[in-house]
C-alpha positions as CSV (number, residue, x, y, z in Angstrom):
1,M,30.9,-6.9,298.3
2,L,30.9,-5.6,294.7
3,V,34.6,-5.0,294.8
4,F,35.3,-8.5,296.1
5,H,33.1,-9.9,293.3
6,E,34.9,-8.0,290.6
7,V,38.4,-9.0,292.0
8,A,37.3,-12.6,292.2
9,M,36.0,-12.6,288.6
10,G,39.3,-11.0,287.4
11,L,41.3,-13.6,289.3
12,M,39.1,-16.4,287.9
13,I,39.4,-15.2,284.3
14,G,43.1,-14.5,284.5
15,S,44.0,-17.9,286.0
16,A,41.8,-19.8,283.6
17,I,43.4,-18.0,280.6
18,A,46.9,-18.6,282.1
19,A,46.0,-22.4,282.5
20,A,44.9,-22.7,278.9
21,L,47.9,-20.8,277.6
22,C,50.3,-23.0,279.7
23,C,48.5,-26.1,278.4
24,L,48.8,-25.0,274.8
25,G,52.5,-24.0,275.4
26,A,53.3,-27.4,276.9
27,A,51.6,-29.1,273.9
28,G,53.7,-27.0,271.5
29,L,57.0,-27.7,273.4
30,S,56.4,-31.5,273.6
31,A,54.8,-31.9,270.1
32,G,51.6,-33.2,271.8
33,R,53.3,-36.0,273.7
34,A,52.8,-34.5,277.2
35,V,49.5,-32.9,276.5
36,P,47.0,-34.9,274.4
37,W,44.3,-33.1,272.5
38,Q,41.7,-34.2,275.0
39,S,43.5,-32.3,277.8
40,G,44.0,-29.2,275.6
41,Q,40.4,-28.9,274.5
42,A,39.3,-29.3,278.2
43,A,41.6,-26.5,279.3
44,I,40.4,-24.2,276.5
45,V,36.7,-24.9,277.1
46,M,37.2,-24.2,280.8
47,A,38.9,-20.9,280.1
48,L,36.3,-19.8,277.6
49,G,33.5,-20.9,279.9
50,M,34.8,-18.8,282.8
51,V,35.3,-15.8,280.5
52,A,31.7,-16.2,279.2
53,L,30.2,-16.5,282.7
54,C,32.0,-13.4,283.8
55,A,31.3,-11.4,280.6
56,D,27.5,-11.7,280.9
57,R,26.3,-12.6,284.4
58,S,22.7,-11.5,283.7
59,D,21.9,-13.9,280.9
60,A,20.7,-17.3,282.0
61,G,21.3,-18.7,278.6
62,V,25.1,-18.2,279.0
63,A,25.2,-20.2,282.2
64,L,23.1,-23.0,280.6
65,L,25.4,-23.0,277.5
66,V,28.6,-23.1,279.7
67,S,27.1,-26.0,281.6
68,A,26.2,-28.0,278.5
69,V,29.5,-27.3,276.8
70,G,31.4,-28.1,280.0
71,L,29.7,-31.5,280.3
72,G,30.2,-32.2,276.6
73,S,33.9,-31.3,277.0
74,A,34.2,-33.6,280.0
75,M,32.8,-36.5,277.9
76,V,35.1,-35.8,275.0
77,G,38.0,-35.3,277.3
78,A,37.9,-39.0,278.3
79,I,37.7,-40.4,274.8
80,G,40.5,-42.9,274.1
81,V,42.6,-42.3,277.1
82,R,42.0,-45.5,279.1
83,G,45.3,-47.2,279.8
84,R,47.5,-44.4,278.5
85,S,50.1,-42.6,280.5
86,H,48.3,-39.3,280.4
87,A,44.9,-40.7,281.4
88,G,45.1,-39.2,284.9
89,A,45.7,-35.7,283.5
90,C,42.8,-36.0,281.1
91,F,40.6,-37.3,283.8
92,H,41.5,-34.3,286.1
93,R,40.7,-31.8,283.4
94,A,37.5,-33.6,282.5
95,L,36.5,-33.6,286.1
96,G,37.4,-29.9,286.2
97,C,34.9,-29.3,283.3
98,V,32.2,-31.1,285.3
99,A,32.9,-28.9,288.4
100,M,32.8,-25.8,286.2
101,A,29.4,-27.0,284.8
102,L,28.1,-27.5,288.4
103,C,29.4,-24.0,289.4
104,A,27.6,-22.5,286.4
105,M,24.4,-24.2,287.3
106,A,24.8,-23.0,291.0
107,M,25.3,-19.5,289.8
108,L,22.3,-19.8,287.5
109,G,20.2,-21.0,290.5
110,A,21.3,-18.1,292.6
111,Q,20.6,-15.7,289.8
112,V,17.1,-17.1,289.3
113,S,16.3,-16.9,293.0
114,R,17.3,-13.2,293.0
115,G,15.5,-12.6,289.7
116,P,12.5,-10.3,289.1
117,L,10.1,-12.6,290.9
118,G,12.4,-13.2,293.9
119,R,11.7,-15.9,296.4
120,T,8.2,-14.7,297.3
121,G,7.2,-14.3,293.7
122,A,8.4,-17.8,292.8
123,A,6.4,-19.3,295.8
124,A,3.3,-17.3,294.8
125,A,3.6,-18.6,291.2
126,G,3.5,-22.2,292.5
127,H,7.2,-23.0,291.9
128,A,8.3,-23.2,295.5
129,G,9.9,-26.4,296.8
130,H,11.0,-27.8,293.4
131,G,14.7,-27.5,294.3
132,S,17.1,-30.4,294.8
133,V,17.7,-32.2,298.1
134,V,21.3,-30.9,298.1
135,P,21.9,-27.3,296.9
136,L,23.9,-27.0,293.7
137,G,26.4,-24.7,295.5
138,V,27.3,-27.5,297.9
139,L,27.7,-30.0,294.9
140,A,29.8,-27.4,293.1
141,A,32.0,-27.0,296.2
142,A,32.3,-30.8,296.6
143,G,33.3,-31.1,292.9
144,V,35.9,-28.4,293.1
145,G,37.3,-29.9,296.3
146,L,37.5,-33.4,294.7
147,V,39.4,-32.0,291.7
148,L,41.8,-30.2,294.0
149,V,42.4,-33.2,296.1
150,L,42.9,-35.5,293.1
151,M,45.4,-33.0,291.6
152,L,47.3,-32.8,294.8
153,V,47.4,-36.6,295.2
154,D,48.5,-37.0,291.6
155,R,51.4,-34.5,292.0
156,V,52.6,-36.2,295.2
157,R,52.2,-39.8,294.0
158,H,53.4,-39.6,290.4
159,R,56.5,-38.0,289.0
160,P,55.7,-35.9,285.9
161,A,56.8,-37.6,282.7
162,A,57.5,-34.3,281.1
163,R,60.9,-32.6,281.4
164,G,62.3,-29.1,281.4
165,G,60.1,-26.2,280.1
166,T,57.1,-28.6,279.5
167,R,57.1,-29.7,283.1
168,V,57.2,-26.1,284.4
169,L,54.3,-25.2,282.0
170,L,52.2,-28.2,283.1
171,A,52.9,-27.4,286.8
172,A,51.8,-23.7,286.2
173,E,48.7,-24.9,284.3
174,G,47.7,-27.2,287.2
175,G,48.1,-24.4,289.7
176,A,46.2,-21.9,287.6
177,M,43.4,-24.4,286.9
178,A,43.2,-25.1,290.7
179,L,43.0,-21.4,291.5
180,S,40.4,-20.6,288.9
181,L,38.2,-23.6,290.0
182,A,38.6,-22.6,293.7
183,V,37.5,-19.0,293.0
184,M,34.6,-20.2,290.9
185,G,33.5,-22.7,293.6
186,A,33.7,-20.0,296.2
187,M,31.6,-17.7,294.0
188,A,29.0,-20.5,293.4
189,V,28.8,-21.2,297.2
190,A,28.4,-17.5,298.0
191,G,25.7,-17.2,295.3
192,L,27.5,-14.5,293.4
């Protein structure tokens, strides 16, 4: 199980960094036309958040910070994009930040339940039964699934406006982001 966890973390970090680099590369090739700043910051925040989560899994503060920054990035990622041609891409990346924040909270919940008190210690301390109606792992998986479905529908329904190298980089960024979110969602559901 430990080997699977380490491989999953490496895959998540690698694909998240690849997504951010592809997004930045596409922004450089298109002089910002194909990738607005809202999308670029969301891709960078997601990559840094996943790296931070994998770098220090034992610190609850890291998961809380990643969740807060992810939600903030999602809000900033939707600023001023309504009615623009790239609104869909900005929305997908913002939704990806929300899914990452949910996954971080689910991982934090799993970490707390395995903590020094464990389940019986938490119940003895009077903190049993304060969980949500739907476990965070399920919400995280639903969020990741929604992002993946919306990305697929967008790819099938709309032809990308970008051309040449920019289009290839944006396609690679979308695939890498989908892979990193899928791995993170699987880890959140598994309680890793």
